[in-house]
C-alpha positions in Angstrom: -152.3 -77.9 149.6 -151.1 -77.0 146.1 -152.2 -73.6 144.8 -152.0 -72.0 141.4 -148.7 -70.1 140.9 -149.0 -66.3 140.9 -147.4 -66.2 137.4 -150.6 -67.9 136.1 -152.9 -65.0 137.3 -154.5 -62.5 134.9 -153.8 -58.9 135.8 -156.3 -56.1 135.1 -154.8 -53.5 132.8 -152.7 -53.7 129.7 -153.3 -57.1 128.1 -156.6 -57.7 129.9 -159.0 -54.8 129.4 -162.1 -53.8 127.5 -163.0 -50.3 126.2 -166.7 -50.2 125.6 -166.9 -47.4 123.1 -164.8 -45.4 120.6 -165.4 -42.5 118.1 -166.6 -43.5 114.7 -166.6 -41.7 111.3 -169.9 -40.5 109.9 -171.7 -43.4 108.1 -172.3 -41.3 105.0 -168.5 -40.7 104.7 -167.6 -44.4 105.2 -170.2 -45.7 102.7 -168.6 -43.7 99.9 -165.5 -45.8 100.1 -167.5 -48.8 98.8 -167.2 -47.4 95.3 -163.4 -47.8 95.3 -161.5 -51.1 95.0 -158.9 -51.9 97.6 -156.0 -51.6 95.2 -156.9 -47.9 94.5 -157.1 -47.2 98.2 -153.8 -48.9 98.8 -152.1 -46.9 96.0 -153.1 -43.6 97.6 -151.9 -44.8 101.0 -148.5 -45.3 99.4 -149.0 -49.1 99.5 -148.3 -49.3 103.2 -151.8 -50.0 104.7 -152.9 -53.2 103.0 -152.8 -56.2 105.4 -150.9 -59.4 104.6 -152.4 -60.9 101.5 -152.7 -64.2 103.2 -155.6 -62.7 105.0 -158.3 -63.3 102.3 -162.1 -63.4 102.1 -163.0 -67.0 102.7 -166.8 -66.6 102.3 -167.0 -65.5 98.7 -165.6 -63.0 96.2 -169.0 -61.2 96.2 -168.4 -60.0 99.8 -167.2 -56.5 100.4 -167.0 -54.8 103.7 -166.5 -51.2 104.8 -166.9 -50.0 108.3 -165.2 -48.8 111.6 -162.8 -51.2 113.3 -163.7 -52.7 116.6 -160.2 -54.0 117.5 -159.7 -57.2 119.4 -156.4 -58.7 120.6 -156.4 -62.3 121.8 -153.9 -64.8 123.1 -153.3 -67.0 120.1 -155.9 -69.8 120.1 -158.2 -68.1 122.6 -161.4 -66.2 121.7 -162.9 -65.0 125.0 -162.6 -61.4 123.9 -164.0 -62.2 120.5 -167.2 -63.3 122.3 -167.2 -60.2 124.4 -166.8 -58.0 121.3 -170.4 -58.9 120.5 -171.5 -56.8 123.5 -169.3 -53.8 122.5 -170.0 -53.4 118.7 -172.6 -51.2 117.1 -174.3 -52.3 113.8 -172.0 -51.8 110.9 -168.8 -52.3 112.8 -166.1 -54.7 111.6 -164.4 -56.8 114.2 -160.7 -57.1 113.4 -158.9 -59.6 115.5 -155.1 -59.8 116.2 -154.5 -63.4 116.9 -150.8 -63.1 116.2 -151.2 -65.0 112.9 -151.5 -68.2 114.8 -151.9 -71.4 112.8 -153.0 -73.4 115.8 -156.6 -73.0 117.1 -159.3 -71.2 115.3 -160.6 -68.0 117.0 -163.9 -67.8 115.1 -166.6 -70.3 114.2 -170.2 -70.6 113.0 -171.6 -69.9 116.5 -170.0 -66.5 117.0 -170.7 -65.7 113.3 -174.4 -66.4 113.7 -174.6 -64.2 116.8 -172.6 -61.5 115.1 -175.0 -61.4 112.2 -177.9 -60.9 114.5 -176.0 -58.1 116.2 -175.4 -56.3 112.9 -171.7 -56.8 112.6 -170.5 -56.0 109.0 -167.9 -58.8 109.1 -164.8 -60.2 110.7 -161.1 -59.8 109.7 -159.0 -62.4 111.5 -155.2 -62.5 111.7 -155.5 -66.2 112.4 -157.7 -69.2 111.5 -161.4 -69.9 111.6 -163.5 -73.1 111.8 -166.9 -74.3 110.6 -166.5 -72.5 107.2 -169.3 -74.3 105.4 -171.8 -73.2 108.0 -170.4 -69.7 108.0 -170.8 -69.5 104.2 -174.5 -70.5 104.6 -174.9 -67.3 106.6 -173.7 -65.2 103.7 -171.6 -63.4 106.3 -168.2 -61.8 105.4 -165.2 -63.4 107.0 -161.5 -62.6 106.1 -158.9 -64.9 107.7 -155.6 -66.7 107.0 -157.3 -70.1 106.6 -159.3 -72.8 108.3 -158.8 -75.6 110.9 -161.0 -78.0 112.7 -159.3 -77.2 116.0 -161.6 -75.0 118.2 -160.5 -72.1 120.5 -160.1 -71.9 124.2 -162.1 -69.4 126.3 -159.7 -68.2 129.0 -158.2 -64.9 128.1 -156.3 -62.7 128.3 -157.0 -60.1 125.6 -158.1 -56.6 124.8 -160.9 -54.8 123.1 -160.6 -51.4 121.4 -157.0 -50.8 122.0 -154.3 -50.6 119.2 -153.6 -53.9 117.5 -151.5 -55.2 114.6 -153.3 -57.2 111.9 -151.4 -58.6 109.0 -148.5 -56.2 109.6 -150.6 -53.0 109.8 -151.4 -51.1 113.0 -155.1 -50.7 113.5 -156.7 -48.3 116.0 -160.3 -48.5 117.1 -162.4 -46.5 114.7 -160.1 -46.8 111.8 -161.9 -47.5 108.5 -161.6 -51.1 107.3 -162.3 -51.8 103.6 -162.2 -55.4 102.3 -163.0 -57.1 99.1 -161.9 -60.1 97.0 -158.5 -58.4 96.5 -157.7 -57.9 100.2 -158.1 -55.7 103.2 -156.9 -52.1 103.6 -156.8 -50.0 106.8 -157.6 -46.3 106.5 -156.5 -44.3 109.5 -159.5 -42.5 110.9 -157.9 -39.0 110.9 -157.1 -39.0 107.2 -160.3 -40.6 105.8 -162.0 -37.5 104.6 -158.9 -36.2 102.8 -158.3 -39.6 101.3 -161.8 -39.8 100.0 -161.4 -36.5 98.0 -158.1 -37.7 96.6 -159.8 -41.0 95.5 -162.5 -39.2 93.7 -159.9 -37.1 91.8 -157.8 -40.2 91.1 -160.8 -42.1 89.8 -161.5 -39.4 87.2 -158.0 -39.2 85.9 -157.6 -43.0 85.9 -160.8 -43.4 83.9 -159.5 -41.1 81.2 -156.1 -42.9 81.1 -157.7 -46.4 80.8 -159.9 -45.2 77.9 -156.8 -44.0 76.1 -155.1 -47.4 76.7 -158.1 -49.3 75.4 -157.7 -47.4 72.1 -154.0 -48.3 72.0 -153.0 -44.7 72.7 -150.2 -44.9 75.3 -146.5 -44.4 75.6 -143.8 -46.0 77.8 -141.5 -43.0 77.6 -141.8 -42.6 81.3 -140.1 -46.0 81.7 -137.2 -45.0 79.5 -136.8 -41.8 81.5 -136.5 -43.7 84.7 -134.0 -46.1 83.2 -132.0 -43.2 81.8 -132.1 -41.4 85.1 -130.7 -44.5 86.8 -128.1 -45.1 84.1 -129.4 -48.5 83.3 -127.5 -50.0 80.2 -129.7 -50.8 77.3 -127.7 -53.3 75.2 -128.8 -54.4 71.7 -127.4 -57.4 69.9 -127.4 -61.2 70.1 -124.0 -61.7 71.8 -123.5 -62.1 75.5 -123.3 -58.6 77.0 -120.8 -59.9 79.6 -118.2 -60.4 76.9 -118.1 -56.8 76.0 -115.7 -54.4 77.5 -117.1 -51.7 79.8 -116.0 -49.0 77.4 -117.9 -50.6 74.5 -121.1 -50.8 76.7 -120.8 -47.1 77.5 -120.5 -46.2 73.9 -123.7 -48.2 73.1 -125.5 -46.6 76.0 -124.4 -43.1 74.9 -125.6 -43.9 71.3 -129.0 -45.0 72.6 -129.4 -41.9 74.8 
């Protein structure tokens, strides 16, 4: 009698496991990040912690999310562990799913979204596709993803919950702070959140003063010229093609400008 090959078996452990809990930041600390747009947060994280911009809010520009990451890794096109995440989350969590950026099956639809809203999930961030978007929009429930498809998911596994994942090119650990708005999604590592919050407050004050000055027309691009000078960038004036000039002539013009 034919039997299933052993290579088709699922093996308990890495790749097929669920961690039921993880440490979370204090709610009052996380909520303070809501006052800062994702570009400002990204800037102070040296522009390295924003997920791929193809992962966008599909449910409306008014949606903004901020909460701890419940991380889910699925086999592309399978959402067994997305279903299980509903039993793991606490109200206010954001379920962030590593589906490998798959453009095949959706891993989220209106059924899970409806259940998730009842469980108090703050939203989903999906490195993959979703289905049933019109019905999800009716829920007024935040969903970030790469796009939509009518093709539904499988429910077989494997997968992981609350282990490190990669979403949109950024490593996410369970409990990291996820902030998402109409401009994108940023991951704040849990261990630096408090320090980053203080720097954001300082940055906000200095930026407000600078923008007020710019609105009045009081600004200078001297810093740009300084960078160009430091990098020895030629600044050539005139209407003729610069390529026709000898290098020595270009150097003289540059020296004169400096």
